Steps between C-alpha positions, in 0.01 A plus 500: 500500500640834393477774764364828369490832680156660505348804671325284757834337588636841589183588693518172694861571592400852608221367723732245662756776564233722657382211718857437616542871576177506701602187693843648582422869563128493575217689334429868527238731359576872464768488767283311748627147563253215489668291769249218526419471129850457354486121476148499362585755231811300410291184455251693286783609268618138478144393413487766227835376368366143484184613317705698247728198453200276424356757257839513326496121458146517358601764246802291400271206424268710282764697308808332356690795353693721740391818320131414548560414866663840555209682334227308685670524840575869457137566410393290798717705737368828355141374532554402864651842576208679332246291691688565825497875439130498410408309815721718716 
């Protein structure tokens, strides 16, 4: 199996790095530390990383060409960001 870099690979790595940072340094919001929620927020980021990893595997099964994977995953990320901003 040939390993291909995709946008969701980078996003998964980013989420794992954020989870590690939260586990090590704790979570804070606008300068106020969330002392009791650091572990929970870290586990939530790890859950998000796992979900993104599974979605990446699903896209790899549907699209064979790397160029199509990049386009579909980039559009997926943009769509998720737009939905997040609309809900917020």
